[in-house]
C-alpha positions in Angstrom: -38.4 -71.2 2.3 -34.7 -72.6 2.6 -31.8 -70.2 2.5 -28.5 -71.4 1.4 -25.5 -70.8 2.5 -23.2 -69.5 0.2 -21.1 -72.5 -0.4 -16.6 -71.7 -0.5 -15.3 -70.3 -2.9 -11.6 -71.9 -3.9 -10.1 -69.7 -1.7 -11.5 -71.3 1.8 -10.8 -74.4 0.6 -7.4 -74.4 0.0 -7.3 -72.9 2.7 -9.3 -74.9 4.8 -7.2 -78.1 2.7 -3.6 -77.2 2.7 -1.0 -74.6 4.3 -2.0 -71.6 6.4 0.1 -69.9 4.9 0.1 -69.9 0.7 2.4 -68.0 -1.8 1.3 -66.8 -5.4 3.6 -66.1 -8.3 4.2 -62.5 -8.2 5.5 -61.4 -11.1 1.8 -61.7 -13.1 -1.5 -59.6 -13.1 -3.5 -62.9 -12.4 -0.9 -63.9 -9.8 -1.7 -60.2 -7.4 -5.2 -60.5 -8.2 -5.2 -64.1 -6.6 -4.1 -62.5 -4.0 -6.3 -59.9 -3.2 -9.1 -62.3 -3.8 -7.9 -64.8 -1.5 -6.8 -61.9 0.9 -10.4 -60.4 0.8 -12.2 -63.5 0.7 -10.4 -65.9 4.1 -8.5 -62.8 5.8 -8.2 -65.1 8.1 -5.1 -66.4 5.2 -1.9 -65.8 5.4 -1.4 -65.3 2.3 2.1 -64.0 0.1 3.7 -62.9 -2.6 6.4 -65.3 -4.6 9.0 -64.9 -7.1 9.9 -61.1 -6.3 11.9 -60.0 -8.4 12.1 -56.0 -8.6 11.0 -53.9 -5.6 8.1 -52.9 -8.1 7.1 -57.3 -7.8 7.2 -55.5 -3.3 4.9 -52.9 -4.1 2.3 -54.7 -6.0 2.5 -58.0 -3.8 2.1 -56.1 -0.6 -0.8 -53.4 -2.1 -2.2 -56.6 -3.2 -2.4 -58.0 0.6 0.6 -60.0 0.7 1.8 -60.6 4.0 4.9 -62.2 2.9 7.4 -62.2 0.2 9.5 -64.3 -1.1 12.1 -64.3 -3.6 14.2 -66.4 -5.9 17.7 -64.6 -5.3 18.1 -61.0 -3.9 20.5 -57.8 -4.3 21.3 -54.6 -1.8 18.2 -52.7 -4.3 15.5 -55.9 -3.5 16.7 -56.2 -0.2 16.0 -53.0 0.7 12.8 -53.0 -0.6 12.1 -56.2 0.6 12.1 -55.1 3.9 10.5 -51.5 3.3 7.4 -52.8 3.9 7.6 -54.7 7.3 6.4 -57.3 6.0 8.0 -60.5 6.9 10.4 -61.3 3.5 12.9 -64.5 2.3 15.7 -63.6 -0.1 16.9 -66.8 -2.0 20.1 -68.1 -1.6 22.0 -70.3 -3.2 25.7 -70.5 -1.6 27.4 -69.9 1.3 28.4 -66.7 0.1 24.7 -65.6 -0.6 24.5 -67.3 3.2 27.4 -65.0 4.8 26.6 -61.8 3.0 22.5 -62.1 4.2 23.8 -62.4 7.7 26.3 -59.9 7.4 23.0 -57.2 6.6 20.7 -58.6 9.6 18.9 -61.5 7.7 18.5 -65.0 9.5 16.1 -66.2 7.2 15.9 -67.3 4.1 15.3 -69.6 1.2 17.2 -71.8 -0.5 16.5 -72.1 -4.7 17.0 -74.0 -6.3 16.8 -76.6 -3.8 16.6 -79.8 -5.6 19.4 -78.4 -7.7 21.8 -77.2 -5.4 21.8 -80.1 -3.5 18.8 -80.9 -1.7 19.2 -81.8 1.9 22.8 -82.8 1.9 23.4 -79.3 1.5 20.9 -78.3 3.2 22.4 -80.0 6.2 25.6 -78.7 5.6 24.3 -75.1 5.7 23.3 -76.1 9.2 26.7 -77.4 9.9 28.8 -74.1 9.3 25.6 -72.1 10.1 24.6 -73.5 13.7 23.2 -70.2 15.3 20.1 -68.6 14.3 20.7 -68.8 10.7 17.6 -70.8 8.8 17.3 -71.8 5.4 14.0 -72.6 3.7 14.7 -75.2 0.6 12.1 -74.4 -2.2 11.5 -78.0 -2.6 8.6 -79.6 -4.3 5.1 -80.4 -1.5 6.6 -84.6 -2.1 10.1 -83.4 -1.7 9.5 -81.6 1.8 9.0 -84.8 3.9 12.5 -85.8 3.0 14.2 -82.9 3.3 12.7 -81.9 6.8 14.4 -85.3 7.7 17.6 -85.3 6.8 18.0 -81.6 8.3 19.0 -80.6 12.0 14.8 -78.2 12.6 17.0 -76.6 15.0 18.7 -74.8 11.9 16.8 -75.5 9.0 13.3 -74.6 9.2 10.9 -75.7 5.8 8.5 -73.6 3.8 6.5 -75.0 1.0 6.8 -73.4 -2.1 
């Protein structure tokens, strides 16, 4: 009798052919099902939730299995919720005032969003020149523009995350 192993599911294929971490937009029931499915089917994958904009999104995403959280912005209420479950989080920033406010709150890694519209790699370089310490901006840019954004920014101060 010929035994066939089960073909890999889409979750395993995504993990095998792309980045080791992936974020799913969390504002929908379908995205939460996808997070739950990927976390269960491919436990070695690091799956996270993106577009987390309410404390309720945080709770639902972590309950579904998200191992990191990304938000396009932040408020004090949302930042408190993002920190509560103890998973890594990237609150979003667009301005230097937002960067300073998050640094005052102990946050040193942030998502720059919307990266291309808000000035792209040139703006990130400008931020890196003014905040040379541990602050790290992660651009919310499309996959094709990541290498260009990274190449123009000092990697000691700016790291990219596919989003």
